C-alpha positions in Angstrom: 80.9 34.0 87.6 79.4 32.2 84.7 80.5 34.7 82.1 76.7 35.3 81.0 75.3 38.8 80.9 72.6 39.3 83.3 69.4 40.1 81.8 68.2 43.9 82.2 65.0 44.3 84.5 62.0 45.6 82.7 61.4 49.3 83.0 58.4 50.4 85.2 55.7 52.1 83.4 55.9 56.0 83.6 58.2 56.2 86.5 59.1 59.6 88.2 62.0 61.4 86.4 64.3 61.1 89.7 63.4 57.5 90.2 64.4 56.8 86.2 67.6 58.7 86.5 68.5 56.8 89.8 67.5 53.4 88.1 69.7 54.1 85.1 72.7 55.3 87.0 72.3 52.6 89.5 72.3 49.8 86.7 75.4 51.3 85.1 77.2 50.9 88.6 76.0 47.4 89.0 76.7 46.3 85.4 80.4 47.9 85.8 80.9 46.1 89.2 79.9 42.9 87.7 81.9 43.3 84.6 85.0 43.3 86.9 83.9 40.2 88.9 83.5 42.1 92.1 80.7 41.3 94.5 78.7 44.0 96.3 80.4 43.1 99.6 83.9 43.7 97.9 82.9 47.1 96.6 81.3 48.2 100.0 84.4 47.6 102.0 86.4 49.6 99.6 84.1 52.7 99.1 83.7 52.3 102.2 79.9 52.0 102.8 77.5 49.5 104.1 76.4 46.9 101.6 72.7 47.8 101.9 73.6 51.1 101.0 75.2 50.1 97.9 72.2 47.9 96.9 69.9 50.8 97.2 72.1 52.9 95.0 72.3 50.0 92.2 68.5 49.5 92.6 68.0 53.3 91.9 66.1 53.9 95.2 68.9 56.0 96.8 70.7 59.0 95.4 74.3 58.5 95.4 76.8 61.3 96.8 79.7 62.7 95.1 82.3 60.9 97.3 80.5 57.6 96.6 80.8 58.1 92.7 84.4 59.1 92.9 85.0 56.3 94.9 83.5 53.9 92.3 85.6 55.6 89.7 88.6 54.8 91.7 87.7 51.2 92.4 86.5 50.3 88.9 89.4 52.1 87.3 87.0 54.3 85.1 89.0 57.4 85.3 85.9 60.1 85.9 83.4 58.5 83.7 80.9 57.8 86.4 81.4 61.2 88.0 80.7 63.0 84.5 77.7 61.0 84.1 76.4 61.7 87.7 77.2 65.6 87.3 74.8 65.4 84.0 71.9 64.3 86.0 69.5 66.5 87.9 69.0 64.4 90.7 66.4 66.8 92.5 63.8 67.2 90.0 60.7 67.9 92.0 58.1 65.3 91.5 54.7 65.3 93.0 54.1 61.9 94.0 57.4 60.1 94.8 57.5 56.4 94.5 57.9 56.0 98.4 54.8 58.0 98.9 52.6 56.0 96.4 53.9 52.6 98.2 52.5 54.3 101.5 49.1 55.3 99.9 48.9 51.8 98.5 49.3 50.1 101.8 47.1 52.6 103.4 44.4 51.8 101.0 44.5 48.0 101.8 44.9 48.1 105.7 42.3 47.2 107.9 44.1 48.8 111.0 45.9 51.9 110.7 47.9 52.9 113.9 49.6 56.4 113.6 51.8 58.8 115.5 52.3 62.4 114.5 54.4 64.8 116.3 54.0 67.9 114.1 50.7 68.1 112.2 47.1 66.6 112.4 47.0 63.2 110.3 46.3 63.9 106.6 43.2 61.7 106.8 41.9 63.7 109.6 42.5 67.3 108.2 39.8 69.6 107.0 40.3 70.9 103.6 41.0 74.5 104.9 43.6 73.2 107.2 45.4 71.2 104.5 45.2 73.9 102.2 46.9 76.1 104.8 49.6 73.5 105.4 50.5 73.1 101.6 50.5 76.7 101.0 53.1 77.4 103.6 55.2 74.2 103.2 55.3 74.7 99.2 55.2 78.5 98.6 57.0 78.0 95.3 54.7 75.5 94.1 51.9 77.8 92.9 48.2 77.5 93.8 47.5 74.7 91.2 50.0 72.6 92.8 48.3 73.2 96.2 45.0 72.4 94.8 46.4 69.2 93.5 47.7 68.0 96.8 44.4 68.9 98.5 42.4 66.9 96.1 44.8 64.1 96.5 44.3 64.1 100.3 40.6 64.4 100.2 40.4 61.4 97.8 42.4 59.4 100.5 39.9 60.4 103.3 37.2 58.7 101.2 38.1 55.4 102.9 36.5 56.4 106.0 33.2 56.7 104.4 33.0 53.1 103.1 30.8 50.5 104.3 33.7 48.7 106.0 36.2 51.4 106.9 39.4 50.6 108.6 40.1 50.9 112.4 42.1 54.1 112.9 44.1 54.4 116.1 45.9 57.9 116.1 48.0 59.4 118.8 49.0 63.0 118.3 51.6 65.0 120.3 50.0 67.6 122.2 52.0 70.4 120.0 49.7 69.4 117.0 46.7 70.8 118.6 48.3 73.7 120.3 50.2 75.0 117.1 47.8 77.2 115.1 47.6 76.3 111.4 45.9 78.8 109.1 44.8 81.1 111.9 42.5 80.5 114.7 39.2 80.0 112.9 40.9 77.4 110.8 42.4 75.8 113.5 39.0 75.7 115.8 37.2 74.1 112.9 39.9 71.4 112.6 40.0 70.5 116.1 36.1 70.3 116.1 36.4 67.9 113.1 38.9 66.0 115.4 36.2 65.7 118.0 33.6 64.7 115.4 35.5 62.1 113.9 36.5 60.8 117.6 32.9 59.8 117.8 32.9 57.1 115.1 33.3 53.7 116.3 36.3 53.0 114.2 38.2 56.1 115.1 40.2 56.6 118.5 42.3 59.7 118.8 44.5 60.3 121.8 46.8 63.0 122.7 50.4 62.4 123.9 51.0 65.2 126.4 54.2 67.3 126.6 54.8 65.6 130.1 55.5 62.3 128.3 59.0 63.8 127.2 61.6 61.1 126.5 58.9 58.3 126.8 57.6 59.0 123.2 59.2 56.4 121.1 59.3 58.1 117.8 61.0 61.1 116.5 58.4 62.1 113.8 55.7 60.7 111.6 55.3 56.9 112.2 52.7 54.4 111.3 52.0 50.5 111.6 49.3 49.4 109.3 47.7 45.9 109.5 46.6 44.3 106.4 43.7 41.6 105.8 46.0 38.6 106.2 47.2 39.8 109.4 50.7 40.9 108.1 52.0 44.3 109.4 54.3 47.0 108.1 56.1 50.0 109.7 56.3 53.2 107.8 58.0 56.4 108.9 59.2 59.6 107.3 62.3 61.6 107.3 62.8 65.1 105.9 62.6 63.9 102.3 61.5 60.5 101.8 59.4 57.4 103.6 61.1 54.2 105.0 59.3 50.7 105.1 60.1 48.1 107.3 58.7 44.7 106.6 60.9 42.3 108.8 58.4 40.6 111.3 60.7 40.8 114.3 61.3 44.6 113.5 57.8 45.3 113.0 56.7 43.7 116.3 59.3 45.7 118.0 57.6 48.9 116.6 54.3 47.7 117.4 55.0 47.2 121.0 56.5 50.9 121.1 53.1 52.0 119.8 51.0 50.0 122.1 53.2 51.4 125.0 52.8 54.9 123.5 48.9 54.4 123.7 49.1 53.1 127.2 51.1 56.4 128.2 48.8 58.9 126.2 45.7 60.6 127.3 42.6 58.3 127.2 40.4 59.2 124.4 37.9 61.0 126.6 40.4 62.8 128.4 42.1 63.8 125.0 38.7 65.2 123.9 38.7 67.4 127.1 42.3 68.8 126.3 41.1 69.6 122.7 38.0 71.2 123.9 40.2 73.4 126.2 42.4 74.4 123.5 39.3 75.4 121.3 38.1 77.7 123.9 41.4 79.7 123.9 40.9 79.6 120.2 37.7 81.0 120.4 38.7 83.8 122.3 41.6 84.5 120.0 39.2 84.4 117.0 36.7 86.7 118.6 39.3 89.4 119.0 40.5 89.1 115.4 37.5 88.4 113.4 37.1 90.5 110.3 33.4 90.9 109.8 33.8 93.2 106.7 33.8 89.7 104.6 30.8 88.3 106.3 27.9 87.0 103.9 24.9 88.1 105.9 21.6 86.2 106.0 18.2 86.5 107.8 18.1 84.1 110.8 15.9 81.2 110.7 13.8 82.3 113.6 13.1 86.0 112.4 9.5 86.6 111.9 8.0 87.5 108.5 6.5 90.7 109.9 9.9 92.5 110.3 9.5 92.4 114.2 12.8 90.1 114.5 15.1 91.5 112.1 18.2 89.4 113.0 20.8 88.6 110.6 23.6 86.0 111.1 26.8 84.9 108.9 28.0 81.6 108.1 31.6 82.3 106.9 33.2 81.7 110.6 33.4 78.1 111.8 32.7 77.6 115.4 31.3 81.3 115.5 28.3 83.0 114.5 28.1 86.7 114.0 24.7 88.2 114.6 23.5 91.8 113.9 20.4 93.9 113.6 19.6 94.1 110.1 17.9 97.7 110.7 21.5 98.6 111.6 23.8 97.0 109.6 26.6 99.4 110.3 26.0 98.8 113.9 27.8 96.5 116.2 27.7 92.7 115.9 27.7 90.1 118.4 30.0 87.0 118.0 28.4 83.6 119.7 29.8 80.3 119.9 27.9 78.2 117.4 26.8 75.5 119.9 25.4 78.3 121.9 23.6 80.0 119.1 21.9 76.8 118.0 20.7 76.2 121.5 19.5 79.6 121.6 17.3 79.5 118.3 16.2 76.0 119.5 14.8 77.4 122.7 13.3 80.3 120.8 11.5 77.9 118.1 10.3 75.8 121.1 8.7 78.6 122.9 11.3 78.5 125.6 12.3 82.2 125.0 10.0 84.8 123.6 10.9 85.7 120.1 10.7 89.6 120.8 
């Protein structure tokens, strides 16, 4: 010990409230420890906890639990001073974009290759607007419509990278459950799966499905990604229930990279994955056909209808993947539901003279 008071680090600009509280409290723990001439290793053994755990508390990146704080009071001889301060802090103030998420987005924005596995939802970069809105509305029911729209706008902004002149290579593995569980209803899900097929045709996007049959061979428990930067360095990122976790150690990252490579080898190929997605879409189409509410349809005259009133066919564009068709002379009569691709083929055939227009 030199006896010199360590300089306080500069405060980051406009930090999230929870991060600020953690930094202030962690700094207090660190200064109290140093004032008593104790090392992190000494204190960690007495708490007891791991030294990295103590480091994260002191740096403000981990919320200390009550038993941790009471142990510090006991070790430092501070009575209940630390506990009283800890109890005054609202550690769980909701923040829109926690620091770990911002770090992930920055890494994603710089990456030349993004390798990702998701077992719960379609990847955010590949979600349609209606899918993400349904997801955010369900997962944040108390946040209000304004917060949902903020989240949607932020995610759509992230997706702009794929429209750049030199977009990253995206290698995605989805658990089969992500394409089978319905988010937002059958129509929204049908549109989402069609979007996956469309994106999969891009030269920089590879989408594979990890089938249920892989079982324990799937190496990740949840969301996980390996990003590659322009200089060739890699970083592994995963998420738990309430925070993200980064690993930069090259040896550890290489281990996760091998796990991801093995997962891609075990998963369905991109063409076979597309076949599975189309199969799920057929089932969704059948469900949508029986549950579609046409009372909200916005009808318009079909493009091939004649101007003399002889072909008075109206269609509606409100149902992704489906085209409702009715006779404009009988608006209260029955309507037919066609698959979008089937209706498009029919119209092309009529326009080319392959079928009579009536």
